[in-house]
DRENGUTOR-87980 format. One record per residue (C-alpha): residue in three letters; x, y, z negated. Coordinates in steps of 0.001 Angstrom, whole numbers, plus 500000, padded with zeros to 6 digits. Layout:
alaXYZ;...
//
This chain:
unk257774609403749659;unk259919610213752674;unk263581609434752013;unk265158610021755414;unk264477612395758296;unk266016612053761722;unk266175613941764994;unk265265611845768005;unk267186614153770355;unk270595614484768726;unk270550611583766251;unk271196613776763209;unk269855612409759929;unk269083613937756562;unk268468611789753531;unk266968612675750176;unk263538612727748597;unk261009614725750564;unk257375615371749840;unk255307614427752839;unk252778616746754402;unk249203615418754031;unk248402616521757585;unk251432614687758962;unk250170611440757444;unk247035611578759600;unk246949609262762608;unk247704610987765928;unk244020610900766948;unk242971612775763799;unk245779615328764153;unk244506615990767684;unk240937616268766361;unk242082618824763772;unk244001620733766448;unk240940620885768733;unk238755621988765821;unk241154624779764867;unk241752625899768462;unk237997626118769035;unk237690628190765840;unk235582625559764108;unk233219624896766991;unk231860621432766199;unk230134621208769593;unk233487621667771337;unk234993619015769073;unk232171616608769965;unk232738617303773666;unk236494616700773349;unk235927613441771447;unk233253612332773889;unk230760611678771084;unk227505613175769860;unk227468616211767564;unk226423614158764480;unk229171611609765172;unk231758614395765447;unk230594615774762089;unk230930612353760492;unk234437611848761871;unk235472615318760719;unk234062614686757227;unk235931611370757056;unk239159613129757985;unk238593615743755269;unk238006612937752773;unk241300611255753777;unk243064614568753188;unk241439614841749758;unk239724618098750739;unk236234616732750438;unk234636613654748928;unk233257611004751242;unk229586611681751785;unk229847615303750607;unk228989616473754109;unk225819614736755142;unk225975614545758922;unk222384613365759112;unk220470615352756520;unk217181613973755242;unk215356617215755905;unk216272618773759234;unk214991622244760025;unk213036621469763197;unk212886625106764330;unk216639625489763874;unk217331622378765968;unk214987623623768704;unk216576627087768607;unk220046625543768923;unk218824623370771801;unk217400626418773613;unk220653628342773029;unk222690625501774508;unk224448624736771214;unk223041621188771334;unk222218618946774251;unk218977616973774432;unk220503613769773031;unk222013615594770038;unk218747617396769278;unk216790614153769565;unk219205612408767222;unk218955615200764658;unk215158615218764767;unk214784611461764285;
//
């Protein structure tokens, strides 16, 4: 529960009982991840590129963030499904949606 808010510029303060925003409680790195995801209109490949990680790793991190927000249970999004559609992975590779390392990781 937030009980005091302050302005860093002018020094004004407001006290009371305030309900915190669940998104504001995310660490700065996760807020940036959410911002990149929204700005790219949900493009997980762009998120992976921005994070400097593989596509499956980006999916895992995003799922973990959703779990922290209470939007989704941990493990509800399986970033490495047991049965991968081989043709779909190859199609995505050919279309440039995945790079070779991501496709290899998904197919293993």
